C-alpha positions as CSV (number, residue, x, y, z in Angstrom):
1,X,155.1,63.5,82.0
2,X,158.6,61.6,82.3
3,X,161.8,63.4,82.8
4,X,162.9,62.0,79.5
5,X,160.8,64.0,77.3
6,X,162.1,67.0,75.9
7,X,161.1,70.2,74.6
8,X,162.4,68.7,71.5
9,X,160.3,65.4,71.7
10,X,157.6,68.0,72.0
11,X,158.3,69.9,68.6
12,X,160.3,72.8,70.0
13,X,162.7,73.9,67.2
14,X,165.8,76.4,67.3
15,X,163.8,78.9,65.4
16,X,160.8,78.8,68.4
17,X,163.8,78.9,70.8
18,X,165.1,81.9,69.3
19,X,161.6,83.8,69.2
20,X,161.2,83.0,72.7
21,X,164.2,84.7,73.8
22,X,162.7,88.0,75.1
23,X,159.6,86.1,76.8
24,X,162.5,83.8,78.5
25,X,164.3,86.9,79.8
26,X,160.8,88.1,81.1
27,X,161.1,84.9,83.5
28,X,158.3,82.8,81.6
29,X,159.0,79.3,80.0
30,X,157.8,77.6,76.9
31,X,155.1,74.8,77.1
32,X,152.7,72.9,75.1
33,X,149.2,72.3,75.6
34,X,148.1,68.8,75.8
35,X,144.5,68.7,76.9
36,X,141.9,71.4,78.4
37,X,139.0,70.9,80.4
38,X,136.7,73.6,81.7
39,X,139.0,76.3,80.9
40,X,142.1,74.6,82.6
41,X,144.8,73.3,80.9
42,X,147.4,70.6,81.1
43,X,150.5,71.8,80.0
44,X,153.8,70.1,79.0
45,X,157.4,72.0,80.1
46,X,161.0,70.8,80.0
47,X,160.4,70.1,83.9
48,X,157.3,68.1,83.7
49,X,153.5,68.6,83.5
50,X,151.8,71.7,84.9
51,X,147.9,72.9,85.2
52,X,147.5,76.3,83.9
53,X,144.9,79.0,83.5
54,X,144.6,81.6,80.9
55,X,145.5,85.1,82.3
56,X,143.1,87.9,82.0
57,X,145.3,89.9,80.1
58,X,145.2,87.4,77.5
59,X,141.7,87.2,77.4
60,X,141.4,91.1,77.5
61,X,143.5,91.3,74.3
62,X,142.0,88.2,72.4
63,X,139.9,89.3,69.5
64,X,137.8,86.0,69.4
65,X,138.1,82.5,70.6
66,X,140.4,81.5,67.9
67,X,143.3,83.5,69.4
68,X,142.8,81.6,72.8
69,X,144.7,78.3,73.6
70,X,143.7,75.1,72.1
71,X,145.5,71.6,72.3
72,X,148.8,71.5,70.3
73,X,149.7,75.5,71.1
74,X,152.9,76.5,72.6
75,X,152.4,78.8,75.1
76,X,154.3,81.3,77.7
77,X,153.9,80.2,81.2
78,X,154.3,82.1,84.6
79,X,155.2,79.1,87.0
80,X,154.0,79.5,90.5
81,X,156.4,78.3,92.8
82,X,153.8,77.9,95.9
83,X,152.1,74.9,94.1
84,X,148.9,77.2,92.3
85,X,148.0,76.8,89.0
86,X,150.5,78.3,86.6
87,X,149.1,81.3,83.8
88,X,149.3,81.2,80.7
89,X,150.6,84.6,79.4
90,X,151.0,84.5,75.7
91,X,150.0,81.9,72.8
92,X,152.7,81.8,70.5
93,X,152.3,81.8,66.7
94,X,151.0,78.7,65.2
95,X,152.6,77.3,62.3
96,X,149.4,75.4,61.4
97,X,145.9,75.1,62.7
98,X,142.8,73.2,61.8
99,X,139.8,75.4,62.2
100,X,136.4,74.9,61.2
101,X,133.1,77.2,61.6
102,X,132.0,76.9,65.0
103,X,128.6,74.5,65.2
104,X,125.5,76.8,65.9
105,X,124.2,80.1,64.5
106,X,127.3,82.2,65.3
107,X,129.5,83.1,62.6
108,X,132.8,82.5,64.6
109,X,135.9,80.3,64.2
110,X,136.7,77.5,65.8
111,X,140.4,76.0,66.3
112,X,140.2,72.5,66.5
113,X,143.8,71.9,67.3
114,X,147.3,73.7,66.7
115,X,151.1,73.1,65.2
116,X,150.1,69.9,63.2
117,X,152.1,68.3,60.8
118,X,150.0,65.5,59.3
119,X,146.3,65.3,59.5
120,X,145.2,61.6,59.0
121,X,141.2,61.9,57.9
122,X,139.8,58.6,59.3
123,X,136.8,56.8,57.5
124,X,135.6,53.5,58.6
125,X,134.9,50.9,56.1
126,X,132.3,48.8,58.2
127,X,130.2,51.3,56.1
128,X,129.8,52.9,52.9
129,X,132.6,55.4,52.4
130,X,130.6,58.8,51.6
131,X,133.3,60.5,49.1
132,X,131.3,63.6,49.4
133,X,131.9,63.8,53.1
134,X,135.9,63.1,52.4
135,X,136.3,65.8,49.9
136,X,134.8,68.2,52.6
137,X,137.3,67.3,55.2
138,X,140.0,67.4,52.6
139,X,139.2,70.9,52.0
140,X,139.4,71.9,55.7
141,X,142.5,69.6,56.4
142,X,144.5,71.1,53.5
143,X,143.4,74.7,54.7
144,X,145.2,74.1,58.0
145,X,148.7,74.0,56.1
146,X,149.4,70.5,57.6
147,X,149.7,67.6,55.0
148,X,146.5,65.3,54.8
149,X,146.7,61.5,54.4
150,X,143.5,59.5,54.5
151,X,143.2,56.4,56.8
152,X,140.2,53.7,55.8
153,X,140.2,52.0,58.8
154,X,137.9,48.6,60.0
155,X,139.4,46.8,57.1
156,X,138.9,43.6,58.7
157,X,134.8,44.8,58.4
158,X,135.2,45.7,54.6
159,X,133.0,44.0,52.2
160,X,135.4,44.9,49.2
161,X,138.3,46.9,50.3
162,X,139.7,47.5,46.6
163,X,136.5,49.0,45.7
164,X,136.3,51.3,48.7
165,X,139.6,52.4,48.2
166,X,139.3,53.3,44.2
167,X,135.9,55.7,45.0
168,X,137.8,57.4,47.8
169,X,140.7,57.7,45.2
170,X,138.0,59.5,43.1
171,X,137.6,62.0,45.6
172,X,141.0,62.7,47.1
173,X,143.1,62.8,43.7
174,X,147.0,62.3,44.7
175,X,146.3,62.3,48.7
176,X,148.0,59.3,49.9
177,X,145.4,56.8,51.1
178,X,146.3,54.0,53.8
179,X,144.1,50.7,54.7
180,X,144.3,49.9,58.3
181,X,142.7,47.6,61.1
182,X,143.4,48.1,64.8
183,X,142.0,44.4,65.0
184,X,144.4,42.8,62.9
185,X,147.4,45.3,62.6
186,X,147.1,45.9,58.9
187,X,148.4,49.4,57.6
188,X,149.3,50.4,61.5
189,X,153.1,50.2,60.6
190,X,152.7,52.6,57.6
191,X,150.6,55.1,60.0
192,X,153.2,54.6,62.6
193,X,156.0,55.2,60.2
194,X,155.0,58.9,59.2
195,X,155.7,59.8,62.9
196,X,158.8,61.1,63.9
197,X,160.4,63.0,66.9
198,X,158.9,66.4,67.3
199,X,156.3,65.4,64.4
200,X,152.8,66.1,65.3
201,X,149.9,64.3,63.7
202,X,146.5,64.9,64.3
203,X,143.2,62.3,63.6
204,X,140.1,63.7,62.6
205,X,136.7,62.3,61.2
206,X,133.1,61.1,61.8
207,X,132.4,59.5,65.2
208,X,132.7,55.9,65.8
209,X,135.4,55.3,63.0
210,X,138.1,54.2,65.5
211,X,140.4,57.1,65.8
212,X,141.1,56.4,69.5
213,X,141.8,52.9,68.8
214,X,144.2,54.0,66.2
215,X,146.0,56.5,68.9
216,X,146.0,53.5,71.3
217,X,147.8,51.6,68.8
218,X,150.4,53.8,68.2
219,X,151.2,54.7,71.6
220,X,151.4,51.0,72.5
221,X,148.7,51.2,75.3
222,X,145.2,52.3,76.1
223,X,145.9,56.0,76.5
224,X,142.2,57.1,75.4
225,X,139.0,55.2,76.0
226,X,137.3,53.4,73.3
227,X,133.7,52.3,73.2
228,X,132.4,48.5,72.3
229,X,131.4,48.0,69.1
230,X,127.3,47.7,68.7
231,X,126.0,44.1,67.6
232,X,123.3,45.0,65.4
233,X,125.3,47.3,62.9
234,X,129.1,47.0,63.8
235,X,129.4,50.5,64.6
236,X,131.6,51.8,67.4
237,X,130.4,54.5,70.0
238,X,131.8,57.9,69.9
239,X,134.0,58.1,73.4
240,X,136.6,61.1,72.9
241,X,135.1,64.1,74.3
242,X,138.3,66.2,74.5
243,X,140.7,67.0,72.2
244,X,144.2,65.3,73.7
245,X,148.0,65.5,73.0
246,X,149.8,62.1,73.6
247,X,153.4,61.7,73.4
248,X,154.8,58.4,71.9
249,X,157.9,56.8,73.6
250,X,159.1,56.0,69.8
251,X,158.9,59.4,69.1
252,X,156.3,61.7,67.6
253,X,152.8,63.2,69.2
254,X,149.4,62.2,68.3
255,X,146.2,64.5,68.8
256,X,143.0,62.5,69.2
257,X,139.9,64.8,68.2
258,X,136.3,64.2,68.9
259,X,133.8,63.0,66.0
260,X,132.2,66.3,64.4
261,X,128.6,65.7,63.8
262,X,128.9,69.0,61.9
263,X,131.9,70.2,60.1
264,X,131.6,73.6,58.2
265,X,134.1,75.4,56.5
266,X,135.9,78.6,57.8
267,X,137.8,79.3,54.8
268,X,137.7,77.9,51.5
269,X,141.0,78.8,49.9
270,X,141.9,75.2,49.6
271,X,138.7,74.2,47.3
272,X,140.8,74.3,44.3
273,X,143.4,72.2,45.7
274,X,140.9,69.2,46.6
275,X,138.8,69.9,43.1
276,X,141.9,69.9,41.0
277,X,140.2,68.5,38.3
278,X,137.3,71.2,38.1
279,X,139.7,74.0,38.8
280,X,141.9,72.7,35.7
281,X,138.2,72.9,33.5
282,X,137.6,76.3,35.0
283,X,140.7,77.7,33.2
284,X,139.0,77.0,30.0
285,X,135.5,78.6,30.7
286,X,134.6,81.6,28.4
287,X,134.1,83.7,31.2
288,X,136.8,84.0,34.0
289,X,134.1,84.8,36.6
290,X,132.0,81.8,35.2
291,X,130.1,80.3,38.4
292,X,129.8,76.8,36.6
293,X,126.2,76.9,36.9
294,X,124.1,78.7,34.2
295,X,126.9,80.7,32.3
296,X,127.3,79.9,28.7
297,X,130.4,78.1,27.4
298,X,131.2,76.6,30.8
299,X,134.3,74.1,30.5
300,X,132.8,72.5,33.7
301,X,129.1,72.2,32.8
302,X,130.4,70.6,29.5
303,X,132.6,68.3,30.7
304,X,129.7,67.1,33.1
305,X,127.5,66.7,30.0
306,X,129.8,64.8,28.5
307,X,130.5,62.4,31.0
308,X,134.2,63.6,31.6
309,X,133.5,65.0,34.7
310,X,131.4,63.1,37.7
311,X,128.3,64.7,38.2
312,X,128.0,63.8,41.8
313,X,131.4,65.4,42.2
314,X,130.8,68.5,40.4
315,X,127.2,68.8,42.4
316,X,129.6,68.4,45.6
317,X,132.1,71.5,44.1
318,X,129.2,73.5,44.0
319,X,127.9,72.7,47.4
320,X,131.2,73.4,48.9
321,X,131.3,76.5,47.0
322,X,128.0,77.6,48.0
323,X,129.1,77.3,51.5
324,X,132.1,78.7,51.3
325,X,130.4,82.1,49.8
326,X,127.8,82.0,52.2
327,X,130.3,82.0,55.3
328,X,132.0,84.7,53.6
329,X,128.8,86.9,53.5
330,X,128.3,85.9,57.1
331,X,131.7,86.8,58.3
332,X,131.4,90.2,56.4
333,X,128.2,91.0,58.0
334,X,129.5,90.1,61.6
335,X,132.4,91.9,60.9
336,X,130.2,95.1,59.8
337,X,128.2,94.8,62.8
338,X,130.9,94.8,65.2
339,X,132.4,97.7,63.4
340,X,129.0,99.6,63.7
341,X,129.0,98.7,67.2
342,X,132.5,99.5,68.4
343,X,131.8,103.1,66.5
344,X,128.6,103.7,68.7
345,X,130.6,103.0,71.7
346,X,133.4,105.1,70.8
347,X,131.2,107.9,69.8
348,X,129.4,107.7,73.1
349,X,132.6,107.8,75.2
350,X,133.7,111.0,73.0
351,X,129.9,112.7,73.8
352,X,130.4,111.7,77.6
353,X,134.1,113.2,77.8
354,X,132.9,116.3,75.9
355,X,130.0,116.8,78.3
356,X,132.1,116.3,81.4
357,X,134.6,118.8,79.9
358,X,131.7,121.4,79.2
359,X,130.7,121.1,82.8
360,X,134.2,121.6,84.3
361,X,134.5,125.2,82.4
């Protein structure tokens, strides 16, 4: 990091400064996580970039992986003057967080990145835009608390850009849609205009859609590795393997994320925002708890039957609702299991304590 980069350039604010005051008194300094690799973090501070590890006390009090540092986090550091790695002593409260259910069987939350202002949802126009996948990304992006913007990249390879935008619009509603090409430069000025000093944007989307190429165009040099396009299908090879935060000289910060083969919802409270048309119809259903499936007097089903609501969008809504309910049930089951385990440990400890007291008498 160059000395010209200040905490304000990284997104530090007066509110964060005031909240950090007690930690500053304790000798800690603020920094922002820009990269994680094998539990070692690169952190930017006002004095430059340092390597840091999470202190054991932070790991001990964390109630899960979601409480540990991720790219984009602001952290409190204990600087080691001997040149050894610094210690992350606290993760500061997040203003926003992009999360999903971690891939695999475990029902745990995975924070992808934190403190994001705008989420760019990137899809490639070199293939058919999957509206249903776009809807799922929108639900997750809106839940993060950040502002979503859809970016349809690779316009130079599109057969019919207008048709692709129209199809995406049916899924995105009033969410802004930008059309870009890193080969011709089309639309990149619109993307760049959304960045400003201290503002953080993140790029998410499937593998091979050109996220890293967009980042490199925004920062003005090849900061991130990109793969060559395969000749047989014109698809880009996935190259990002780590989340990374990059500071632009012109102002603003960009987080690139690896392509996600599996995007599972963790929270579903943004479903109504993504499916506003369905939510509006649901208010007219006969029953307040209507599931819009087999119940009589369902305004949503009636709209589908009448052709007023696209049947594919309706099916997508039902699928996302089903995933939401499934994850909620699994979370409740996991919480109950952990609660029972904690109770057993406590009871075992109490019995041991009582036995020791009896033996001492």
